[in-house]
DOVO-377002 format. One line per field, with one value per residue: chain; x, y, z of N, C-alpha, C in turn; residue in one letter. Coordinates in nm, 3 decimals. Example, Ala and Ser with C-alpha at 12.3 -4.5 7.8 and 13.67 -1.06 7.14 Angstrom:
DOVO-377002
chain A,A
n_X 1.319,1.285
n_Y -0.569,-0.225
n_Z 0.780,0.708
ca_X 1.230,1.367
ca_Y -0.450,-0.106
ca_Z 0.780,0.714
c_X 1.320,1.290
c_Y -0.330,0.003
c_Z 0.780,0.787
res A,S
end
This chain:
DOVO-377002
chain A,A,A,A,A,A,A,A,A,A,A,A,A,A,A,A,A,A,A,A,A,A,A,A,A,A,A,A,A,A,A,A,A,A,A,A,A,A,A,A,A,A,A,A,A,A,A,A,A,A,A,A,A,A,A,A,A,A,A,A,A,A,A,A,A,A,A,A,A,A,A,A,A,A,A,A,A,A,A,A,A,A,A,A,A,A,A,A,A,A,A,A,A,A,A,A,A,A,A,A,A,A,A,A,A,A,A,A,A,A,A,A,A,A,A,A,A,A,A,A,A,A,A,A,A,A,A,A,A,A,A,A,A,A,A,A,A,A,A,A,A,A,A,A,A,A,A,A,A,A,A,A,A,A,A,A,A,A,A,A,A,A,A,A,A,A,A,A,A,A,A,A,A,A,A,A,A,A,A,A,A,A,A,A,A,A,A,A,A,A,A,A,A,A,A,A,A,A,A,A,A,A,A,A,A,A,A,A,A,A,A,A,A,A,A,A,A
n_X -6.406,-6.524,-6.402,-6.145,-6.025,-5.762,-5.651,-5.722,-5.523,-5.633,-5.766,-5.547,-5.424,-5.613,-5.602,-5.337,-5.349,-5.525,-5.372,-5.169,-5.279,-5.277,-5.323,-5.615,-5.650,-5.398,-5.154,-5.045,-4.724,-4.622,-4.746,-4.784,-4.611,-4.675,-4.470,-4.385,-4.340,-4.141,-4.203,-4.003,-3.764,-3.601,-3.685,-3.521,-3.570,-3.636,-3.401,-3.232,-3.339,-3.272,-3.102,-2.755,-2.711,-2.871,-2.797,-2.733,-2.969,-3.046,-3.168,-3.002,-2.986,-3.274,-3.469,-3.265,-3.072,-2.815,-2.678,-2.728,-2.579,-2.316,-2.298,-2.324,-2.088,-1.888,-1.964,-1.924,-1.644,-1.560,-1.653,-1.500,-1.241,-1.262,-1.312,-1.074,-0.886,-0.969,-0.928,-0.653,-0.563,-0.639,-0.506,-0.242,0.086,0.324,0.650,0.867,0.759,0.690,0.927,1.165,1.366,1.705,1.815,2.083,2.245,2.273,2.170,2.233,2.099,2.119,1.891,1.840,1.614,1.512,1.330,1.063,1.018,0.760,0.676,0.822,0.737,0.560,0.486,0.423,0.535,0.782,0.697,0.489,0.631,0.798,0.614,0.532,0.763,0.790,0.557,0.606,0.833,0.763,0.555,0.658,0.699,0.949,1.121,0.988,1.012,1.256,1.278,1.329,1.326,1.267,1.392,1.424,1.719,1.836,1.714,1.693,1.599,1.702,1.851,1.651,1.613,1.565,1.694,1.694,1.719,1.748,1.691,1.768,1.727,1.955,2.075,2.374,2.698,2.630,2.686,2.565,2.302,2.327,2.416,2.212,1.950,1.967,2.066,2.175,2.053,1.811,1.675,1.645,1.500,1.255,1.146,1.135,0.954,0.722,0.663,0.608,0.384,0.193,0.121,0.224,-0.006,-0.073,0.184,0.261,0.470,0.682,0.951,0.926,1.125,1.411,1.663,1.610,1.613,1.843,2.048,2.261,2.519
n_Y 3.822,3.773,3.893,3.936,3.693,3.478,3.332,2.997,2.693,2.537,2.722,2.865,2.670,2.635,2.885,2.886,2.682,2.794,3.011,2.876,2.773,2.803,3.102,3.126,3.292,3.348,3.317,3.006,2.859,2.690,2.763,2.796,3.033,3.264,3.337,3.594,3.544,3.607,3.623,3.679,3.589,3.286,2.973,2.716,2.461,2.535,2.652,2.433,2.293,2.435,2.421,2.382,2.436,2.638,2.883,2.837,2.838,3.092,3.365,3.506,3.645,3.746,3.466,3.294,3.091,3.066,2.817,2.742,2.928,2.860,2.596,2.646,2.785,2.589,2.401,2.551,2.582,2.316,2.265,2.451,2.346,2.094,2.173,2.310,2.103,1.947,2.123,2.155,1.897,1.883,2.091,2.044,2.000,1.779,1.843,1.685,1.493,1.641,1.730,1.776,1.536,1.490,1.245,1.122,0.902,0.541,0.261,-0.073,-0.389,-0.739,-0.993,-1.308,-1.564,-1.848,-2.122,-2.298,-2.659,-2.747,-2.557,-2.553,-2.664,-2.483,-2.294,-2.025,-1.888,-1.725,-1.489,-1.403,-1.355,-1.152,-0.943,-0.921,-0.827,-0.581,-0.446,-0.439,-0.269,-0.039,0.058,0.103,0.306,0.409,0.363,0.400,0.629,0.608,0.372,0.199,-0.021,-0.379,-0.691,-1.021,-1.200,-1.452,-1.782,-2.083,-2.400,-2.638,-2.573,-2.453,-2.172,-1.818,-1.531,-1.184,-0.857,-0.559,-0.216,0.113,0.466,0.709,0.990,1.162,1.131,1.119,1.014,0.959,0.909,0.675,0.506,0.482,0.496,0.341,0.092,-0.252,-0.403,-0.267,-0.282,-0.560,-0.626,-0.501,-0.657,-0.912,-0.857,-0.807,-1.059,-1.201,-1.068,-1.113,-1.401,-1.563,-1.650,-1.987,-2.058,-2.066,-2.085,-1.946,-1.729,-1.712,-1.821,-1.671,-1.732,-1.805,-1.589,-1.395,-1.114,-0.903,-0.683
n_Z 10.268,9.927,9.701,9.784,9.797,9.736,9.419,9.353,9.332,9.124,8.961,8.858,8.698,8.492,8.368,8.270,8.079,7.893,7.794,7.669,7.427,7.071,6.878,6.693,6.479,6.387,6.129,5.992,6.046,5.845,5.610,5.254,5.057,4.804,4.537,4.327,3.968,3.694,3.350,3.168,3.270,3.233,3.372,3.577,3.457,3.196,3.111,3.099,2.885,2.658,2.352,2.261,1.997,1.922,1.825,1.562,1.429,1.399,1.211,0.940,0.684,0.546,0.500,0.535,0.738,0.992,0.982,0.722,0.577,0.655,0.559,0.285,0.232,0.278,0.083,-0.148,-0.140,-0.177,-0.436,-0.582,-0.541,-0.669,-0.936,-0.988,-0.974,-1.193,-1.407,-1.386,-1.447,-1.714,-1.843,-1.784,-1.897,-1.996,-1.997,-2.061,-2.231,-2.455,-2.538,-2.789,-2.910,-2.993,-3.158,-3.251,-3.270,-3.278,-3.087,-3.034,-2.950,-2.893,-2.859,-2.738,-2.742,-2.576,-2.680,-2.539,-2.521,-2.582,-2.756,-2.985,-3.225,-3.320,-3.585,-3.636,-3.431,-3.438,-3.575,-3.409,-3.176,-3.261,-3.300,-3.039,-2.903,-3.031,-2.946,-2.672,-2.630,-2.770,-2.625,-2.378,-2.092,-2.033,-2.252,-2.494,-2.651,-2.763,-2.894,-3.198,-3.392,-3.444,-3.538,-3.682,-3.640,-3.631,-3.648,-3.501,-3.528,-3.433,-3.204,-3.072,-3.045,-3.083,-3.223,-3.182,-3.318,-3.162,-3.193,-3.096,-3.084,-2.973,-2.779,-2.876,-2.731,-2.453,-2.163,-1.915,-1.986,-2.140,-1.945,-1.752,-1.871,-2.099,-2.040,-2.027,-1.828,-1.777,-2.026,-2.053,-1.820,-1.863,-2.066,-1.941,-1.732,-1.876,-1.990,-1.757,-1.665,-1.861,-2.021,-2.326,-2.575,-2.640,-2.585,-2.299,-2.115,-2.215,-2.175,-1.900,-1.744,-1.625,-1.728,-1.984,-2.146,-2.304,-2.323,-2.501,-2.621
ca_X -6.464,-6.497,-6.310,-6.007,-5.974,-5.657,-5.690,-5.685,-5.434,-5.710,-5.789,-5.421,-5.400,-5.701,-5.551,-5.215,-5.388,-5.583,-5.264,-5.084,-5.342,-5.238,-5.425,-5.680,-5.642,-5.258,-5.120,-4.962,-4.584,-4.594,-4.830,-4.708,-4.609,-4.675,-4.360,-4.413,-4.248,-4.134,-4.201,-3.883,-3.652,-3.628,-3.667,-3.414,-3.603,-3.631,-3.260,-3.171,-3.392,-3.219,-2.998,-2.635,-2.712,-2.979,-2.744,-2.728,-3.101,-3.076,-3.180,-2.896,-3.037,-3.405,-3.504,-3.144,-3.023,-2.669,-2.626,-2.734,-2.467,-2.194,-2.299,-2.301,-1.946,-1.813,-1.997,-1.856,-1.500,-1.542,-1.673,-1.384,-1.127,-1.283,-1.293,-0.931,-0.816,-1.003,-0.860,-0.509,-0.539,-0.658,-0.409,-0.103,0.166,0.450,0.755,0.954,0.693,0.691,1.065,1.214,1.494,1.801,1.869,2.180,2.320,2.195,2.214,2.185,2.105,2.079,1.812,1.821,1.503,1.508,1.192,1.030,0.998,0.621,0.646,0.914,0.663,0.467,0.552,0.400,0.594,0.874,0.624,0.417,0.728,0.842,0.510,0.531,0.875,0.759,0.457,0.665,0.923,0.696,0.462,0.728,0.711,1.089,1.198,0.908,1.057,1.386,1.269,1.326,1.280,1.307,1.390,1.484,1.854,1.863,1.614,1.751,1.506,1.775,1.884,1.527,1.639,1.540,1.774,1.636,1.802,1.676,1.760,1.717,1.794,2.003,2.153,2.518,2.788,2.557,2.725,2.467,2.185,2.361,2.438,2.091,1.831,1.987,2.150,2.129,1.963,1.679,1.612,1.608,1.397,1.126,1.096,1.100,0.833,0.608,0.630,0.548,0.252,0.100,0.179,0.194,-0.109,-0.022,0.317,0.251,0.594,0.786,1.001,0.908,1.254,1.505,1.778,1.570,1.630,1.979,2.064,2.399,2.541
ca_Y 3.871,3.686,3.956,3.934,3.557,3.448,3.224,2.861,2.625,2.488,2.835,2.898,2.567,2.663,3.004,2.851,2.604,2.885,3.091,2.790,2.742,2.899,3.196,3.072,3.384,3.367,3.231,2.891,2.877,2.610,2.805,2.824,3.172,3.283,3.425,3.641,3.488,3.690,3.542,3.706,3.512,3.143,2.891,2.617,2.357,2.593,2.675,2.305,2.246,2.513,2.348,2.463,2.468,2.734,2.997,2.803,2.859,3.235,3.415,3.599,3.729,3.698,3.337,3.214,3.075,3.061,2.687,2.740,3.006,2.782,2.483,2.698,2.819,2.464,2.343,2.630,2.549,2.183,2.278,2.520,2.253,1.993,2.238,2.339,1.977,1.907,2.213,2.127,1.774,1.904,2.187,2.008,1.958,1.715,1.900,1.578,1.425,1.729,1.768,1.722,1.472,1.478,1.109,1.117,0.776,0.419,0.164,-0.203,-0.503,-0.870,-1.070,-1.448,-1.623,-1.994,-2.165,-2.422,-2.775,-2.757,-2.449,-2.560,-2.698,-2.375,-2.224,-1.880,-1.830,-1.613,-1.367,-1.360,-1.301,-1.022,-0.845,-0.902,-0.739,-0.447,-0.387,-0.417,-0.152,0.081,0.107,0.119,0.446,0.452,0.348,0.409,0.741,0.576,0.246,0.217,-0.138,-0.513,-0.784,-1.151,-1.218,-1.594,-1.874,-2.217,-2.501,-2.741,-2.522,-2.397,-2.033,-1.711,-1.413,-1.061,-0.737,-0.441,-0.092,0.233,0.592,0.768,1.114,1.139,1.178,1.136,0.895,0.929,0.848,0.538,0.426,0.459,0.478,0.244,-0.015,-0.387,-0.448,-0.207,-0.336,-0.698,-0.630,-0.463,-0.774,-1.015,-0.817,-0.822,-1.202,-1.243,-1.006,-1.171,-1.513,-1.568,-1.750,-2.106,-2.092,-1.994,-2.088,-1.869,-1.610,-1.714,-1.851,-1.562,-1.782,-1.828,-1.463,-1.343,-0.987,-0.858,-0.581
ca_Z 10.144,9.812,9.606,9.831,9.808,9.635,9.325,9.395,9.233,9.009,8.868,8.788,8.596,8.379,8.298,8.196,7.962,7.794,7.735,7.585,7.300,6.964,6.831,6.575,6.366,6.344,6.013,6.020,6.004,5.726,5.498,5.131,5.015,4.658,4.495,4.189,3.868,3.573,3.227,3.090,3.324,3.217,3.491,3.565,3.360,3.063,3.074,3.064,2.758,2.547,2.281,2.229,1.854,1.893,1.750,1.420,1.372,1.391,1.074,0.905,0.576,0.505,0.559,0.545,0.874,1.004,0.936,0.576,0.527,0.676,0.465,0.150,0.219,0.263,-0.047,-0.250,-0.139,-0.236,-0.581,-0.637,-0.540,-0.774,-1.067,-1.003,-1.005,-1.329,-1.500,-1.381,-1.520,-1.858,-1.897,-1.751,-2.012,-1.958,-2.080,-2.111,-2.343,-2.571,-2.572,-2.916,-2.884,-3.103,-3.151,-3.362,-3.268,-3.263,-2.988,-3.078,-2.859,-2.944,-2.760,-2.775,-2.667,-2.580,-2.698,-2.467,-2.608,-2.629,-2.852,-3.099,-3.348,-3.355,-3.695,-3.633,-3.310,-3.462,-3.608,-3.289,-3.082,-3.315,-3.267,-2.893,-2.869,-3.080,-2.857,-2.539,-2.625,-2.822,-2.522,-2.250,-2.052,-2.027,-2.376,-2.617,-2.735,-2.822,-2.968,-3.343,-3.467,-3.401,-3.650,-3.654,-3.691,-3.646,-3.594,-3.503,-3.478,-3.361,-3.070,-3.017,-3.005,-3.180,-3.189,-3.236,-3.321,-3.112,-3.226,-3.029,-3.113,-2.848,-2.796,-2.889,-2.626,-2.327,-2.087,-1.810,-2.052,-2.178,-1.825,-1.674,-1.954,-2.206,-1.987,-2.058,-1.721,-1.794,-2.146,-2.028,-1.714,-1.923,-2.139,-1.844,-1.661,-1.965,-2.000,-1.629,-1.651,-1.958,-2.095,-2.468,-2.605,-2.706,-2.533,-2.172,-2.038,-2.283,-2.108,-1.754,-1.686,-1.657,-1.806,-2.122,-2.220,-2.298,-2.394,-2.507,-2.724
c_X -6.425,-6.398,-6.169,-5.951,-5.871,-5.700,-5.638,-5.591,-5.508,-5.736,-5.662,-5.392,-5.487,-5.653,-5.427,-5.247,-5.447,-5.475,-5.177,-5.147,-5.305,-5.356,-5.483,-5.666,-5.499,-5.228,-5.028,-4.820,-4.554,-4.676,-4.743,-4.723,-4.598,-4.568,-4.387,-4.304,-4.255,-4.123,-4.074,-3.765,-3.681,-3.600,-3.556,-3.444,-3.596,-3.489,-3.193,-3.217,-3.337,-3.100,-2.877,-2.628,-2.817,-2.929,-2.740,-2.862,-3.140,-3.079,-3.073,-2.943,-3.169,-3.443,-3.383,-3.096,-2.872,-2.613,-2.631,-2.616,-2.337,-2.186,-2.272,-2.154,-1.863,-1.839,-1.929,-1.708,-1.474,-1.555,-1.554,-1.263,-1.141,-1.259,-1.146,-0.853,-0.844,-0.931,-0.710,-0.476,-0.550,-0.547,-0.264,-0.033,0.297,0.559,0.847,0.893,0.700,0.831,1.109,1.354,1.579,1.872,1.960,2.260,2.223,2.257,2.150,2.204,2.064,2.010,1.794,1.718,1.507,1.363,1.168,0.999,0.857,0.585,0.732,0.839,0.567,0.532,0.536,0.462,0.692,0.802,0.548,0.512,0.784,0.741,0.507,0.644,0.850,0.660,0.517,0.745,0.859,0.596,0.530,0.739,0.854,1.155,1.118,0.954,1.187,1.383,1.252,1.268,1.327,1.295,1.462,1.621,1.882,1.751,1.666,1.652,1.576,1.808,1.762,1.551,1.604,1.617,1.716,1.736,1.716,1.757,1.689,1.796,1.829,2.073,2.302,2.592,2.714,2.581,2.622,2.342,2.212,2.375,2.308,1.969,1.845,2.080,2.091,2.029,1.822,1.606,1.564,1.496,1.260,1.065,1.055,0.970,0.710,0.566,0.567,0.408,0.150,0.170,0.139,0.096,-0.049,0.116,0.334,0.381,0.707,0.822,0.985,1.040,1.354,1.623,1.740,1.581,1.772,1.989,2.209,2.411,2.613
c_Y 3.781,3.747,3.948,3.795,3.532,3.334,3.092,2.799,2.574,2.597,2.869,2.798,2.591,2.781,2.971,2.769,2.692,2.969,3.007,2.756,2.847,2.984,3.143,3.161,3.406,3.275,3.119,2.914,2.803,2.649,2.839,2.970,3.180,3.382,3.468,3.590,3.570,3.600,3.563,3.625,3.363,3.068,2.791,2.510,2.409,2.615,2.546,2.258,2.322,2.439,2.438,2.501,2.573,2.852,2.968,2.827,3.006,3.280,3.521,3.697,3.672,3.572,3.247,3.210,3.057,2.929,2.676,2.815,2.928,2.665,2.529,2.732,2.693,2.398,2.418,2.600,2.415,2.190,2.346,2.428,2.150,2.053,2.268,2.214,1.930,1.993,2.186,2.000,1.792,1.989,2.150,1.953,1.902,1.765,1.793,1.508,1.508,1.773,1.698,1.667,1.467,1.343,1.089,0.989,0.660,0.329,0.030,-0.308,-0.628,-0.946,-1.211,-1.510,-1.774,-2.040,-2.293,-2.536,-2.784,-2.651,-2.456,-2.583,-2.588,-2.284,-2.073,-1.812,-1.715,-1.482,-1.313,-1.298,-1.167,-0.913,-0.817,-0.808,-0.596,-0.376,-0.354,-0.288,-0.025,0.139,0.127,0.267,0.497,0.457,0.370,0.523,0.712,0.449,0.274,0.096,-0.266,-0.605,-0.912,-1.159,-1.366,-1.675,-2.015,-2.314,-2.607,-2.698,-2.463,-2.257,-1.940,-1.589,-1.293,-0.947,-0.619,-0.317,0.026,0.354,0.661,0.900,1.083,1.199,1.211,1.010,0.858,0.866,0.703,0.448,0.389,0.427,0.369,0.132,-0.151,-0.437,-0.394,-0.267,-0.479,-0.709,-0.593,-0.582,-0.885,-0.983,-0.834,-0.968,-1.253,-1.185,-1.072,-1.281,-1.507,-1.681,-1.865,-2.146,-2.019,-1.989,-2.005,-1.745,-1.608,-1.744,-1.740,-1.607,-1.809,-1.702,-1.413,-1.216,-0.944,-0.758,-0.640
c_Z 10.028,9.718,9.651,9.841,9.700,9.547,9.375,9.292,9.113,8.909,8.792,8.678,8.473,8.299,8.215,8.073,7.854,7.725,7.641,7.452,7.196,6.923,6.702,6.454,6.317,6.227,6.055,5.966,5.874,5.606,5.378,5.095,4.865,4.622,4.352,4.095,3.742,3.452,3.146,3.140,3.310,3.345,3.471,3.461,3.218,3.017,3.034,2.927,2.639,2.484,2.256,2.082,1.819,1.812,1.600,1.351,1.366,1.245,1.049,0.800,0.531,0.578,0.574,0.690,0.874,0.952,0.785,0.515,0.540,0.578,0.322,0.128,0.197,0.127,-0.160,-0.257,-0.204,-0.388,-0.647,-0.644,-0.651,-0.912,-1.092,-1.039,-1.148,-1.432,-1.503,-1.458,-1.671,-1.916,-1.868,-1.874,-1.960,-2.052,-2.138,-2.231,-2.470,-2.613,-2.701,-2.893,-3.011,-3.091,-3.271,-3.368,-3.250,-3.159,-3.023,-2.969,-2.934,-2.831,-2.814,-2.681,-2.685,-2.582,-2.618,-2.565,-2.663,-2.732,-2.978,-3.229,-3.393,-3.458,-3.686,-3.512,-3.338,-3.493,-3.486,-3.188,-3.130,-3.282,-3.117,-2.850,-2.915,-2.988,-2.720,-2.535,-2.681,-2.723,-2.387,-2.213,-2.054,-2.163,-2.503,-2.708,-2.808,-2.908,-3.117,-3.414,-3.400,-3.522,-3.612,-3.719,-3.719,-3.581,-3.612,-3.442,-3.398,-3.218,-2.999,-2.962,-3.121,-3.133,-3.261,-3.225,-3.277,-3.141,-3.160,-3.078,-2.982,-2.878,-2.802,-2.770,-2.497,-2.243,-1.980,-1.869,-2.086,-2.056,-1.756,-1.762,-2.058,-2.161,-2.025,-1.954,-1.741,-1.913,-2.122,-1.923,-1.769,-1.996,-2.042,-1.771,-1.748,-1.980,-1.871,-1.611,-1.743,-2.038,-2.242,-2.496,-2.685,-2.661,-2.400,-2.095,-2.100,-2.203,-1.958,-1.682,-1.722,-1.742,-1.952,-2.208,-2.197,-2.381,-2.388,-2.622,-2.843
res M,E,G,G,R,P,P,S,P,G,D,E,L,E,L,S,E,L,K,G,Q,P,D,E,Q,A,P,L,N,G,A,A,Q,V,I,P,F,S,A,E,D,P,G,P,S,Q,A,K,Q,E,S,P,W,R,Y,C,H,R,K,V,I,G,K,C,K,L,W,M,V,I,A,S,I,F,L,G,L,I,I,V,I,I,I,S,L,L,L,F,G,V,T,Y,V,D,E,D,E,N,E,I,L,E,L,S,S,N,K,T,F,L,V,M,V,K,I,P,E,E,C,V,A,K,E,E,L,P,E,L,L,T,K,R,L,T,D,V,Y,S,S,S,P,S,L,H,R,Y,F,T,S,V,E,I,V,D,F,S,G,E,N,A,T,I,T,Y,H,L,Q,F,G,V,P,S,E,D,D,S,F,M,K,Y,M,M,S,E,E,L,V,L,C,I,L,L,Q,D,F,H,D,Q,N,M,S,G,C,E,T,L,G,L,D,P,E,S,L,L,L,Y,E
end
């Protein structure tokens, strides 16, 4: 009988090939799946683009942003500091300058100035030098409050020297003042420094040599 015949090897091979073919209606394993995305959650690219200064652009009061408030505070502090410094400079009073000194004694120095050879023939030199000494000690920060006068004691054309008499008012019985404020070294150094800072017109070498100025009591 034909119905009872066993399948031949060729029929079995055809059946196995048909079973091995993929189902046409089955979805492919590599098919892209659509994942729902929420607009409220920022994506990775959006999170990277957010600036760390975004908080400075937040509105605090009305249209004022946070960075405007911070800048206004710093600007206000700078203005307050500048105004305070200006007021302090105007209202500051030097107590030492306004102190009324009791100058009951006099201190006298003799200054001998050696005149350079190129200046000996200059007739107006004694008067110019008198004015120079007056300006030096009357404008000195250390001695201007004590300086009294300067006058010519001796003028020798042969020796090319001029001797001046310097007079200062000093407090009585103040040893420390006489030792530090009215010492010979200080009085002479002020004069030497002035000649080095500014030469005398017409006699530029005057006073430049320390040995050309002698001071004694």
